[in-house]
C-alpha positions in Angstrom: 4.7 -6.2 21.7 3.9 -4.0 18.6 2.3 -5.6 15.6 5.4 -5.0 13.5 7.6 -6.8 15.9 5.1 -9.7 16.1 5.1 -10.0 12.3 8.9 -9.8 12.2 9.2 -12.5 14.8 6.7 -14.7 12.9 8.5 -14.2 9.5 11.9 -14.8 11.0 10.8 -18.0 12.7 9.1 -19.3 9.6 12.1 -18.4 7.4 14.6 -20.0 9.8 12.5 -23.2 10.1 12.1 -23.3 6.3 15.9 -22.9 5.7 16.6 -25.5 8.3 14.3 -28.1 6.7 15.7 -27.3 3.3 19.2 -27.7 4.5 18.4 -31.0 6.2 16.8 -32.3 3.0 19.7 -31.1 0.9 22.1 -32.9 3.3 20.1 -36.1 3.2 19.8 -35.9 -0.6 23.5 -35.3 -1.2 24.6 -37.9 1.4 23.6 -40.7 -0.9 25.9 -42.7 -3.1 27.7 -40.2 -5.3 28.2 -42.8 -8.1 24.4 -43.5 -8.3 23.7 -39.8 -8.2 26.3 -39.2 -11.0 24.8 -42.0 -13.1 21.3 -40.5 -12.6 22.5 -37.1 -13.8 24.1 -38.6 -16.9 21.0 -40.5 -17.8 18.9 -37.3 -17.4 21.3 -35.4 -19.6 21.4 -38.1 -22.2 17.6 -38.0 -22.4 17.7 -34.4 -23.5 15.9 -32.8 -20.7 14.8 -29.3 -21.5 16.9 -26.4 -20.3 14.1 -23.9 -20.3 10.4 -23.7 -19.8 8.3 -25.6 -22.3 6.2 -22.7 -23.3 5.5 -20.6 -26.3 7.4 -17.5 -25.3 4.7 -15.3 -23.8 5.0 -12.6 -21.1 5.1 -15.3 -18.3 8.2 -16.9 -19.9 9.9 -13.5 -20.1 9.0 -12.9 -16.4 10.5 -16.2 -15.3 13.5 -15.8 -17.5 14.2 -12.4 -16.1 13.8 -13.5 -12.4 14.6 -17.2 -11.7 16.5 -17.7 -15.0 18.7 -14.7 -14.3 19.3 -15.6 -10.6 19.7 -19.4 -10.8 20.5 -20.0 -14.4 18.6 -22.0 -17.1 19.3 -25.2 -15.3 16.7 -24.2 -12.7 13.9 -24.9 -15.2 15.2 -28.4 -15.9 15.6 -29.1 -12.2 12.1 -28.0 -11.4 10.7 -30.0 -14.3 12.3 -33.1 -12.9 11.1 -32.4 -9.4 7.5 -31.7 -10.5 7.6 -34.8 -12.7 8.7 -37.0 -9.7 6.0 -35.4 -7.6 3.3 -36.6 -10.1 2.8 -33.1 -11.6 3.2 -33.2 -15.3 2.3 -31.2 -18.3 3.8 -28.7 -20.7 2.9 -25.8 -18.4 3.8 -27.3 -15.1 7.1 -25.5 -14.7 5.5 -22.2 -15.8 2.6 -22.6 -13.3 5.0 -23.4 -10.5 7.3 -20.5 -11.3 4.5 -18.0 -11.5 2.8 -19.2 -8.3 6.2 -19.1 -6.4 7.0 -15.7 -7.8 3.7 -14.1 -6.9 3.8 -15.7 -3.4 7.2 -14.2 -2.9 6.2 -10.8 -4.1 3.0 -10.9 -2.0 5.0 -11.8 1.2 7.6 -9.1 0.5 4.9 -6.4 0.0 3.1 -7.6 3.2 6.4 -7.4 5.2 7.1 -4.0 3.8 3.7 -2.7 4.6 3.8 -3.8 8.2 7.5 -2.8 8.8 7.8 0.4 6.9 7.5 2.5 10.0 10.3 0.7 11.8 14.0 1.1 11.5 16.0 0.1 8.5 17.6 -3.1 10.0 14.2 -4.4 11.0 12.8 -3.7 7.6 15.7 -5.4 5.8 15.5 -8.4 8.0 11.8 -8.8 7.5 12.1 -8.4 3.7 14.8 -11.1 3.7 12.7 -13.4 5.8 9.7 -12.9 3.5 11.8 -13.5 0.4 13.2 -16.7 1.8 9.8 -17.9 3.0 8.2 -17.1 -0.4 10.8 -19.1 -2.3 11.2 -22.1 -0.1 7.6 -22.7 0.9 6.5 -23.9 -2.6 9.6 -26.1 -2.7 8.6 -27.7 0.6 5.1 -28.4 -0.8 6.7 -30.0 -3.9 9.1 -32.0 -1.8 6.2 -33.3 0.3 4.2 -34.3 -2.8 7.3 -36.0 -4.2 7.9 -38.0 -1.1 4.2 -39.1 -1.0 4.4 -40.1 -4.7 7.6 -41.9 -4.1 6.1 -43.9 -1.2 3.1 -44.8 -3.3 5.3 -46.2 -6.0 7.4 -48.1 -3.6 4.3 -49.7 -2.0 2.9 -50.7 -5.3 6.0 -52.2 -6.9 6.1 -55.6 -5.2 2.5 -56.5 -5.8 2.7 -55.2 -9.4 5.8 -57.2 -10.1 4.1 -60.4 -8.8 1.1 -59.7 -11.1 3.4 -59.0 -14.0 5.2 -62.4 -13.5 1.8 -64.2 -13.3 0.6 -62.6 -16.5 3.8 -63.3 -18.3 3.6 -66.9 -17.1 0.2 -67.2 -18.7 1.7 -66.7 -22.1 1.2 -63.0 -22.9 4.0 -60.9 -24.4 5.7 -58.2 -22.4 3.9 -55.3 -23.9 0.5 -57.0 -23.5 1.4 -58.0 -20.0 2.3 -54.4 -19.0 -0.9 -53.1 -20.6 -3.0 -55.7 -18.8 -1.3 -55.1 -15.4 -1.7 -51.3 -15.8 -5.5 -51.9 -16.3 -5.7 -54.2 -13.3 -4.0 -52.0 -10.8 -5.6 -48.8 -12.0 -8.0 -48.5 -9.0 -5.5 -49.8 -6.4 -2.2 -48.2 -7.5 -3.0 -45.4 -9.9 0.5 -43.8 -9.7 2.3 -46.9 -11.0 -0.5 -47.6 -13.5 0.0 -44.1 -15.0 3.8 -44.8 -15.3 3.1 -48.1 -17.1 0.5 -46.4 -19.3 2.9 -43.7 -20.5 5.6 -46.3 -21.1 3.2 -48.4 -23.2 2.3 -45.3 -25.2 6.0 -44.6 -25.9 6.5 -48.2 -27.1 3.4 -48.0 -29.3 4.7 -44.8 -30.8 7.8 -46.6 -32.0 10.2 -45.9 -29.1 12.6 -48.6 -28.2 11.5 -50.6 -25.2 14.8 -50.0 -23.3 14.6 -46.3 -23.9 11.0 -46.3 -22.7 12.0 -48.1 -19.5 14.8 -45.6 -19.0 12.2 -42.8 -19.4 10.0 -44.4 -16.8 12.9 -44.7 -14.4 13.9 -41.1 -14.9 10.3 -39.9 -14.4 10.0 -41.7 -11.0 13.6 -41.3 -9.8 13.4 -44.7 -7.9 16.4 -47.0 -8.0 14.0 -50.0 -7.6 12.2 -49.1 -10.8 15.5 -48.5 -12.5 16.7 -51.9 -11.4 13.4 -53.5 -12.6 13.8 -51.8 -16.0 17.4 -53.0 -16.4 16.5 -56.5 -15.4 13.6 -56.7 -17.9 15.8 -55.3 -20.7 18.6 -57.7 -19.9 16.3 -60.7 -19.7 14.8 -59.9 -23.1 18.2 -59.4 -24.6 19.7 -62.6 -23.3 16.6 -64.7 -23.5 16.4 -65.7 -19.8 13.2 -66.6 -18.0 11.5 -63.3 -17.1 8.6 -64.6 -15.1 10.9 -66.3 -12.5 13.2 -63.3 -12.4 10.3 -61.0 -11.6 9.0 -63.3 -8.9 12.5 -63.3 -7.2 12.7 -59.6 -7.6 9.3 -59.1 -5.9 10.5 -61.2 -3.0 13.6 -59.0 -2.8 11.5 -55.8 -2.8 9.3 -57.2 0.1 12.4 -58.2 2.1 13.9 -54.7 1.5 10.7 -53.0 2.5 10.5 -55.1 5.7 14.1 -54.3 6.6 13.5 -50.6 6.0 10.5 -50.8 8.4 12.5 -52.6 11.0 15.2 -50.0 10.7 12.7 -47.2 11.3 11.2 -49.1 14.2 14.6 -49.5 15.8 15.3 -45.7 15.4 12.1 -44.8 17.3 13.5 -45.2 20.8 16.4 -42.9 20.0 14.2 -40.3 18.4 11.8 -40.4 21.3 14.6 -39.9 23.8 15.0 -36.1 23.3 11.2 -35.2 23.4 10.8 -37.3 26.5 13.7 -35.7 28.3 13.0 -32.1 27.1 9.2 -32.1 27.5 8.5 -34.6 30.3 11.5 -35.2 32.5 13.2 -31.8 32.6 10.0 -29.9 33.5 9.2 -32.2 36.4 12.8 -32.2 37.6 12.8 -28.3 37.6 9.5 -28.3 39.4 10.8 -30.7 42.0 14.0 -28.8 42.5 12.8 -25.2 42.3 9.3 -25.8 43.7 10.2 -26.1 47.4 12.6 -23.2 47.2 9.9 -21.1 45.5 7.4 -22.0 48.2 9.9 -21.1 51.0 10.5 -17.7 49.3 6.7 -17.0 49.2 6.4 -18.0 52.8 9.2 -15.7 53.8 7.7 -12.8 51.9 4.3 -13.4 53.6 6.0 -13.4 57.0 7.8 -10.2 56.2 4.6 -8.6 55.0 
């Protein structure tokens, strides 16, 4: 097989696999409760998320505006800012850096595909360029999705223990702001992701922001319904004067029960998921060998006798 056809097959396989993974993730993401997704979108819009890159208008901004902004619209920057924020990547230049890296990777793959396929026919060249273009755009997205899932799992694992510690500190007589600051210091080396979220929320409150708005900002940064529920419970408990320490302890038990049920659900799905690899990779090859093997040996024996 020529080198151009090998590269074309490699790019086509990677592009198809990337598109398949992106489609599955989009289906799983849009399969959730539409009411919860609509409430989340309204909260993000009410917080005034930026509709463009937070930069000073240099040549990189013009480049991104003329490429991704022209193709996907200005909402692309807000969407990528939210995705990077929920992956733990924050900063005023996060969207710019992501866009420039994604754009240069796409251009590099397109030029590489053109260099190796320029001597072939037009159909092969166009197909290779399309595969390189799709691979260059979706590959950084898959990296961000992986980082976001890992960040999400870290926050979910830290939430029950942190809620227990927060209830204990509140029961000791500290105020809510002091308790959150103390808990963020205590869990810094064990759960740094959630400690950073509490730290940013404390800074917002100290800067004069309303505590309910600061909790909403933390829920929007993480994108977790559990943290959103925790923020709503704390705000309502403060508003109506109910016992917050006992409510946090009950909520921590609820989170542990929910996590245990999720683990049991995943464990119960393992036999069904293992069925297809076992059948395709273990049973079918041995069945084919057992069925076709004797006939193949007889054919070889007959060929030897004829020879």
